[in-house]
C-alpha positions, 0 to 999 in steps of 0.5 A: 693897755688902756687903749686895748681895754677901750678897743675891747670894750668898743668891740663888745658894745658893737657886738651887743648892738649888732645882736640887738639890731638883728633881733629887732629886725628879725622879729617883724620879718618873722611876723610878716613872713608868717602872716603873708604866708597864711594869706598866700597859702590859704587866704581864700579860706579865711574870713574877711576879718582874719584877712584884714587882721593879717594884712594889718599885721604885715603893714604894722610890722613893715612900718616898724621895720622901716623905722628901725632901718631909718634909725640904724642909718641915721645912727651910722651917719651920726657916727661917721660925722655925716650928720652935723649937730644943729644945736639951739635952745630947746625946752625938754618939757616940750620935747618930752611932750611931743614924744609922748603925744606921738607915741600915745597909741603905743603907750595906751596899754601902759601906766605912764608917769611923767615927771618933767617939771615945766620950769626946767631951764632951756638947753642948747641941744639938737632937739631933733636928735634928743627927741629921737633918742627919747622916742627910742627909749620910750618905744623900747619900754612900751614894746618890751614890757607887759601891758599895764606896766608903769613907764616913767619919763623923768627929767631932773636937775642934778647940780649943773646937769639935766638928767632925762630918763625913761624907766620901766618896771617890767621884767 
């Protein structure tokens, strides 16, 4: 019964993940389709600024979609064991700082609260994968919360564990 329950829960998680991925890919595709259709069907009637805005929108959405596909492919490779973990000693404050610097433009409209003490111990992790996971969470918080919403990145020691979280206070 435990095995059946685990299998059912795994299938539920996969279905939820697939629905989420489907939504995350359809949204930029719809924007690209609409913007490119506007350019193709009536671009000559649009002002240069409007044409530029539509082209920029297509570019931004295509870049976002490409990042999503790359994440899906990497997640699949990790799940199948095609990616080997490369653990080394890393500082979580440095990883968080790198992520936040890279995503500063996306976070510009939010109130960012960083609660990551500089004196946290080094951790033996695959820094690249931790950075990607943290970036995914921060991007989701920025993307799915209204402008002006607080996004908090926090790291804290709890007993013998280091807990890193991304919290948002949107709907």
